[in-house]
N, CA and C atoms as a LAMMPS dump frame, in Angstrom:
ITEM: TIMESTEP
0
ITEM: NUMBER OF ATOMS
381
ITEM: BOX BOUNDS ff ff ff
-5.0000000000000000e+02 5.0000000000000000e+02
-5.0000000000000000e+02 5.0000000000000000e+02
-5.0000000000000000e+02 5.0000000000000000e+02
ITEM: ATOMS id mol type element x y z
1 1 1 N 130.844 162.761 -436.551
2 1 2 C 129.896 163.702 -436.127
3 1 3 C 130.149 164.911 -436.422
4 2 1 N 131.11 165.508 -435.446
5 2 2 C 131.599 166.879 -435.867
6 2 3 C 131.929 167.31 -437.033
7 3 1 N 132.43 166.371 -437.568
8 3 2 C 133.102 166.613 -439.024
9 3 3 C 132.19 167.001 -439.869
10 4 1 N 130.981 166.38 -440.048
11 4 2 C 129.936 166.691 -440.814
12 4 3 C 129.039 167.657 -440.174
13 5 1 N 129.176 168.128 -439.307
14 5 2 C 128.192 169.616 -438.784
15 5 3 C 129.372 170.637 -439.418
16 6 1 N 130.676 170.476 -439.357
17 6 2 C 131.654 171.553 -439.465
18 6 3 C 131.624 171.675 -441.208
19 7 1 N 131.551 170.424 -442.021
20 7 2 C 131.755 170.359 -443.325
21 7 3 C 130.567 171.042 -443.891
22 8 1 N 129.39 170.452 -443.108
23 8 2 C 127.886 171.233 -443.516
24 8 3 C 128.003 172.803 -443.457
25 9 1 N 128.435 173.28 -442.663
26 9 2 C 128.397 174.593 -442.181
27 9 3 C 129.005 175.551 -443.24
28 10 1 N 130.655 174.646 -443.628
29 10 2 C 131.412 175.045 -444.462
30 10 3 C 130.679 175.603 -445.963
31 11 1 N 130.347 174.328 -446.479
32 11 2 C 129.473 174.154 -447.542
33 11 3 C 128.282 175.104 -447.493
34 12 1 N 127.522 175.045 -446.645
35 12 2 C 126.497 176.39 -446.368
36 12 3 C 127.003 177.772 -446.656
37 13 1 N 128.092 178.134 -445.796
38 13 2 C 128.745 179.34 -446.166
39 13 3 C 129.272 179.704 -447.58
40 14 1 N 129.799 178.54 -447.858
41 14 2 C 130.441 178.585 -449.183
42 14 3 C 129.299 179.063 -450.359
43 15 1 N 128.179 178.085 -450.322
44 15 2 C 126.92 178.395 -450.985
45 15 3 C 126.407 179.772 -450.88
46 16 1 N 126.308 180.109 -449.673
47 16 2 C 125.887 181.715 -449.745
48 16 3 C 126.522 182.569 -450.24
49 17 1 N 127.93 182.32 -450.205
50 17 2 C 128.962 183.223 -450.645
51 17 3 C 129.11 183.355 -452.347
52 18 1 N 128.987 181.703 -452.925
53 18 2 C 129.063 181.529 -454.242
54 18 3 C 127.801 182.121 -455.152
55 19 1 N 126.519 182.032 -454.203
56 19 2 C 125.345 182.731 -454.708
57 19 3 C 125.171 184.207 -454.796
58 20 1 N 125.95 184.853 -453.621
59 20 2 C 126.15 186.009 -453.841
60 20 3 C 127.15 186.871 -455.091
61 21 1 N 128.186 185.912 -455.223
62 21 2 C 129.13 185.937 -456.222
63 21 3 C 128.626 186.12 -457.479
64 22 1 N 127.719 184.997 -457.66
65 22 2 C 127.013 185.009 -458.917
66 22 3 C 126.103 186.023 -459.169
67 23 1 N 125.257 186.362 -458.36
68 23 2 C 124.379 187.238 -458.493
69 23 3 C 124.579 188.695 -458.474
70 24 1 N 125.922 188.961 -458.07
71 24 2 C 126.674 190.419 -458.229
72 24 3 C 127.886 190.658 -458.886
73 25 1 N 128.629 189.569 -458.825
74 25 2 C 130.08 189.938 -459.573
75 25 3 C 129.863 189.222 -460.963
76 26 1 N 129.293 188.08 -461.043
77 26 2 C 129.36 187.472 -462.259
78 26 3 C 127.915 187.602 -463.086
79 27 1 N 127.051 188.206 -462.562
80 27 2 C 125.686 188.512 -463.086
81 27 3 C 125.629 188.553 -464.692
82 28 1 N 126.378 189.951 -464.982
83 28 2 C 126.481 190.106 -466.556
84 28 3 C 127.316 189.048 -467.371
85 29 1 N 128.628 188.46 -466.889
86 29 2 C 128.929 187.371 -467.403
87 29 3 C 127.847 186.215 -467.575
88 30 1 N 127.533 185.468 -466.496
89 30 2 C 126.591 184.27 -466.726
90 30 3 C 125.489 184.76 -467.688
91 31 1 N 124.761 186.044 -467.424
92 31 2 C 123.762 186.136 -468.496
93 31 3 C 123.997 186.123 -469.722
94 32 1 N 125.193 186.714 -470.141
95 32 2 C 125.768 186.831 -471.413
96 32 3 C 125.686 185.473 -471.869
97 33 1 N 126.16 184.5 -471.129
98 33 2 C 126.585 183.116 -471.607
99 33 3 C 125.545 182.084 -471.305
100 34 1 N 124.681 182.836 -470.77
101 34 2 C 123.238 181.859 -470.621
102 34 3 C 123.051 180.707 -469.487
103 35 1 N 124.233 180.935 -468.583
104 35 2 C 124.406 180.11 -467.266
105 35 3 C 124.039 180.58 -466.1
106 36 1 N 123.02 181.518 -466.255
107 36 2 C 122.4 181.998 -464.815
108 36 3 C 121.806 180.93 -463.889
109 37 1 N 120.944 180.267 -464.935
110 37 2 C 120.108 179.218 -464.398
111 37 3 C 120.979 177.76 -463.748
112 38 1 N 122.096 177.401 -464.574
113 38 2 C 123.041 176.496 -464.162
114 38 3 C 123.718 176.97 -462.896
115 39 1 N 124.216 177.954 -462.627
116 39 2 C 124.787 178.692 -461.4
117 39 3 C 123.769 178.396 -460.204
118 40 1 N 122.618 178.949 -460.264
119 40 2 C 121.701 178.957 -459.453
120 40 3 C 121.356 177.409 -458.95
121 41 1 N 121.252 176.501 -459.882
122 41 2 C 121.08 175.206 -459.608
123 41 3 C 122.266 174.649 -458.718
124 42 1 N 123.658 175.156 -459.177
125 42 2 C 124.637 174.339 -458.466
126 42 3 C 124.46 174.856 -456.775
127 43 1 N 124.185 176.198 -456.793
128 43 2 C 124.106 176.762 -455.215
129 43 3 C 122.829 175.918 -454.728
130 44 1 N 121.592 176.118 -455.118
131 44 2 C 120.722 175.27 -454.545
132 44 3 C 121.055 173.968 -454.022
133 45 1 N 121.604 173.209 -454.957
134 45 2 C 121.841 171.742 -454.401
135 45 3 C 122.963 171.513 -453.413
136 46 1 N 123.924 172.899 -453.444
137 46 2 C 125.066 172.704 -452.63
138 46 3 C 124.589 173.066 -451.205
139 47 1 N 123.554 174.207 -451.061
140 47 2 C 122.672 174.566 -450.082
141 47 3 C 122.155 173.214 -449.378
142 48 1 N 121.006 172.711 -450
143 48 2 C 120.411 171.751 -449.709
144 48 3 C 121.052 170.618 -449.318
145 49 1 N 122.124 170.194 -449.713
146 49 2 C 123.034 169.161 -449.171
147 49 3 C 124.12 169.013 -448.193
148 50 1 N 124.446 170.796 -448.198
149 50 2 C 125.114 171.008 -446.713
150 50 3 C 124.367 171.047 -445.437
151 51 1 N 122.973 171.544 -445.866
152 51 2 C 121.861 171.178 -444.456
153 51 3 C 121.651 169.526 -444.461
154 52 1 N 121.713 169.05 -445.171
155 52 2 C 121.875 167.313 -445.229
156 52 3 C 123.028 166.776 -444.271
157 53 1 N 124.294 167.513 -444.544
158 53 2 C 125.37 167.081 -444.046
159 53 3 C 125.176 167.493 -442.333
160 54 1 N 124.735 168.713 -442.134
161 54 2 C 124.533 169.038 -440.624
162 54 3 C 123.517 168.221 -440.08
163 55 1 N 122.293 167.687 -440.776
164 55 2 C 121.57 166.901 -440.169
165 55 3 C 122.174 165.479 -439.74
166 56 1 N 122.902 164.842 -440.709
167 56 2 C 123.673 163.547 -440.736
168 56 3 C 124.69 163.797 -439.112
169 57 1 N 125.104 165.162 -439.267
170 57 2 C 126.28 165.271 -437.993
171 57 3 C 125.252 165.362 -436.788
172 58 1 N 124.079 165.88 -436.796
173 58 2 C 123.312 166.041 -435.55
174 58 3 C 122.964 164.65 -434.969
175 59 1 N 122.521 163.932 -436.139
176 59 2 C 121.789 162.423 -435.986
177 59 3 C 122.881 161.708 -435.339
178 60 1 N 124.388 161.782 -435.828
179 60 2 C 124.972 161.043 -435.122
180 60 3 C 125.62 161.268 -433.75
181 61 1 N 125.794 162.753 -433.403
182 61 2 C 126.148 163.366 -432.432
183 61 3 C 125.175 162.892 -431.127
184 62 1 N 123.872 162.693 -431.53
185 62 2 C 122.921 162.821 -430.435
186 62 3 C 122.811 161.33 -430.276
187 63 1 N 123.458 160.195 -431.197
188 63 2 C 123.309 158.943 -431.138
189 63 3 C 121.795 158.429 -431.34
190 64 1 N 121.133 159.05 -432.137
191 64 2 C 119.672 158.939 -432.193
192 64 3 C 119.853 157.338 -432.781
193 65 1 N 120.583 156.965 -433.691
194 65 2 C 120.245 155.533 -434.194
195 65 3 C 121.202 154.753 -433.74
196 66 1 N 122.249 155.164 -432.65
197 66 2 C 123.366 154.185 -432.308
198 66 3 C 124.462 154.748 -433.128
199 67 1 N 125.523 153.941 -433.026
200 67 2 C 126.386 153.937 -433.992
201 67 3 C 126.34 153.652 -435.392
202 68 1 N 126.11 154.095 -436.149
203 68 2 C 125.638 153.636 -437.493
204 68 3 C 126.743 154.041 -438.439
205 69 1 N 127.045 152.959 -439.291
206 69 2 C 128.291 153.355 -440.28
207 69 3 C 127.607 154.058 -441.609
208 70 1 N 126.032 153.543 -441.638
209 70 2 C 125.386 153.864 -442.921
210 70 3 C 125.528 155.641 -443.001
211 71 1 N 125.224 156.241 -441.815
212 71 2 C 125.452 157.5 -441.339
213 71 3 C 126.877 157.959 -441.967
214 72 1 N 127.599 157.431 -441.604
215 72 2 C 129.128 157.973 -441.861
216 72 3 C 129.29 157.852 -443.332
217 73 1 N 129.061 156.766 -443.975
218 73 2 C 129.129 156.772 -445.326
219 73 3 C 128.266 157.808 -446.134
220 74 1 N 127.071 157.879 -445.659
221 74 2 C 126.058 158.852 -446.186
222 74 3 C 126.809 160.306 -446.159
223 75 1 N 127.239 160.445 -445.371
224 75 2 C 127.958 162.008 -445.091
225 75 3 C 128.54 162.139 -446.048
226 76 1 N 129.845 161.294 -446.495
227 76 2 C 130.848 161.321 -447.432
228 76 3 C 130.393 160.99 -448.952
229 77 1 N 129.046 160.499 -448.845
230 77 2 C 128.325 160.612 -450.455
231 77 3 C 127.757 161.837 -450.37
232 78 1 N 127.348 162.531 -449.568
233 78 2 C 126.635 163.875 -449.946
234 78 3 C 127.845 164.67 -450.229
235 79 1 N 129.112 164.58 -449.462
236 79 2 C 130.092 165.546 -449.699
237 79 3 C 130.561 165.346 -450.967
238 80 1 N 130.849 164.114 -451.701
239 80 2 C 131.516 164.035 -452.711
240 80 3 C 130.144 164.37 -453.84
241 81 1 N 129.1 164.489 -453.545
242 81 2 C 127.804 164.842 -454.571
243 81 3 C 127.929 166.313 -454.476
244 82 1 N 128.119 166.886 -453.35
245 82 2 C 128.323 168.489 -453.805
246 82 3 C 129.225 168.991 -454.606
247 83 1 N 130.797 168.289 -454.613
248 83 2 C 131.694 168.546 -455.116
249 83 3 C 131.595 168.134 -456.6
250 84 1 N 131.138 166.83 -456.731
251 84 2 C 130.651 166.582 -458.523
252 84 3 C 129.625 167.456 -458.924
253 85 1 N 128.526 167.327 -458.175
254 85 2 C 127.524 167.95 -458.974
255 85 3 C 127.437 169.166 -459.45
256 86 1 N 127.489 170.177 -458.011
257 86 2 C 127.794 171.694 -457.707
258 86 3 C 128.943 171.971 -458.385
259 87 1 N 129.998 171.3 -458.126
260 87 2 C 131.142 171.514 -458.565
261 87 3 C 131.378 171.803 -460.369
262 88 1 N 130.924 170.554 -460.841
263 88 2 C 130.716 170.602 -462.228
264 88 3 C 129.86 171.526 -462.833
265 89 1 N 128.916 172.031 -462.411
266 89 2 C 128.235 173.196 -462.742
267 89 3 C 128.374 174.572 -462.451
268 90 1 N 129.449 174.491 -461.445
269 90 2 C 130.087 175.965 -461.188
270 90 3 C 131.038 175.897 -462.187
271 91 1 N 131.875 175.12 -462.789
272 91 2 C 133.057 174.987 -463.651
273 91 3 C 132.535 175.114 -464.996
274 92 1 N 131.199 174.584 -465.364
275 92 2 C 130.617 174.707 -466.961
276 92 3 C 130.227 175.965 -466.872
277 93 1 N 129.489 176.777 -466.102
278 93 2 C 129.382 177.954 -465.955
279 93 3 C 130.08 179.138 -466.474
280 94 1 N 131.403 178.704 -465.458
281 94 2 C 132.407 179.836 -465.604
282 94 3 C 133.151 179.508 -466.868
283 95 1 N 133.27 178.2 -467.653
284 95 2 C 133.979 177.923 -468.629
285 95 3 C 133.337 177.813 -469.809
286 96 1 N 132.206 177.642 -469.91
287 96 2 C 131.16 177.607 -470.938
288 96 3 C 131.62 176.086 -471.604
289 97 1 N 132.241 175.16 -470.995
290 97 2 C 132.767 173.793 -471.475
291 97 3 C 131.363 172.969 -470.978
292 98 1 N 130.613 172.462 -471.811
293 98 2 C 129.465 171.942 -471.767
294 98 3 C 129.642 170.548 -471.38
295 99 1 N 130.477 169.93 -471.725
296 99 2 C 130.797 168.471 -471.499
297 99 3 C 131.295 168.385 -470.075
298 100 1 N 131.561 169.397 -468.977
299 100 2 C 131.492 169.162 -467.882
300 100 3 C 130.534 169.029 -467.129
301 101 1 N 129.244 168.89 -467.839
302 101 2 C 128.233 168.346 -467.487
303 101 3 C 127.728 166.806 -467.165
304 102 1 N 128.759 166.197 -468.002
305 102 2 C 128.787 164.801 -468.235
306 102 3 C 129.027 164.43 -466.578
307 103 1 N 129.767 165.3 -465.796
308 103 2 C 130.235 164.968 -464.353
309 103 3 C 128.969 165.077 -463.302
310 104 1 N 127.951 165.856 -463.769
311 104 2 C 126.995 166.249 -462.918
312 104 3 C 126.419 164.865 -462.266
313 105 1 N 125.864 164.242 -463.218
314 105 2 C 124.897 162.908 -462.951
315 105 3 C 125.429 162.16 -461.912
316 106 1 N 126.834 161.875 -462.006
317 106 2 C 127.586 161.193 -460.816
318 106 3 C 127.402 161.676 -459.919
319 107 1 N 127.721 163.042 -459.782
320 107 2 C 126.914 163.893 -458.333
321 107 3 C 125.74 163.365 -457.67
322 108 1 N 124.773 163.544 -458.761
323 108 2 C 123.561 163.518 -458.506
324 108 3 C 123.375 161.709 -457.996
325 109 1 N 124 160.941 -458.664
326 109 2 C 123.873 159.432 -458.156
327 109 3 C 124.41 159.224 -456.61
328 110 1 N 125.703 160.083 -456.203
329 110 2 C 125.967 160.44 -454.826
330 110 3 C 125.037 160.647 -453.954
331 111 1 N 124.464 161.881 -454.46
332 111 2 C 123.348 162.308 -453.342
333 111 3 C 122.295 161.184 -453.24
334 112 1 N 121.825 160.653 -454.341
335 112 2 C 120.718 159.543 -454.218
336 112 3 C 121.072 158.541 -453.01
337 113 1 N 122.431 158.122 -453.507
338 113 2 C 123.004 156.581 -452.452
339 113 3 C 123.149 157.516 -451.126
340 114 1 N 123.782 158.609 -450.678
341 114 2 C 123.861 159.074 -449.446
342 114 3 C 122.322 159.214 -448.6
343 115 1 N 121.399 159.557 -449.554
344 115 2 C 119.902 159.562 -448.533
345 115 3 C 119.361 158.266 -448.705
346 116 1 N 119.679 157.412 -449.292
347 116 2 C 119.191 155.944 -449.319
348 116 3 C 120.364 155.182 -447.907
349 117 1 N 121.131 155.7 -447.687
350 117 2 C 121.885 155.396 -446.634
351 117 3 C 121.37 155.939 -445.351
352 118 1 N 120.654 157.133 -445.496
353 118 2 C 120.015 157.865 -444.239
354 118 3 C 118.97 157.108 -443.87
355 119 1 N 117.931 156.61 -445.2
356 119 2 C 116.891 155.759 -444.693
357 119 3 C 116.999 154.543 -444.264
358 120 1 N 118.011 154.062 -444.985
359 120 2 C 118.521 152.431 -444.418
360 120 3 C 119.001 152.56 -442.632
361 121 1 N 119.826 153.667 -442.375
362 121 2 C 120.441 153.825 -441.182
363 121 3 C 118.772 153.849 -439.981
364 122 1 N 117.906 154.805 -440.875
365 122 2 C 116.823 155.036 -439.768
366 122 3 C 115.839 153.824 -439.74
367 123 1 N 115.857 153.356 -440.729
368 123 2 C 115.169 151.611 -440.864
369 123 3 C 115.469 150.727 -440.029
370 124 1 N 117.001 150.744 -439.801
371 124 2 C 117.65 149.672 -439.178
372 124 3 C 117.63 149.68 -437.512
373 125 1 N 117.825 151.379 -437.295
374 125 2 C 118.298 151.652 -436.156
375 125 3 C 117.104 152.217 -435.195
376 126 1 N 115.881 152.929 -435.483
377 126 2 C 115.156 153.749 -435.358
378 126 3 C 114.395 153.058 -433.977
379 127 1 N 114.215 153.521 -433.108
380 127 2 C 113.897 153.201 -431.724
381 127 3 C 112.134 153.495 -431.636
């Protein structure tokens, strides 16, 4: 419960920091390499799924669906998705190594699986 709210808050904080870092400190570097859009996509997905983690934590803490194992798994899948999806895009933007983009879809699948589990938890336990 609390762990997903804390992780979500940390990931949101990190997203804002990385967005600012990319927009200011790395702007010329990323623009020269053509990776501004890649960096922005990483920040956007990180922030949206950080908010998802917070939502999962709130759902768990308010016991809205009861003790739901699916929400716990969903939270971890979103976290893994942030690390693999956004992390691979950050690494690719900084290094220029395009093969890192092969990791990105694995993170995307993790996001999808996490959201499916949220829906399953709602369907199974909604009052």
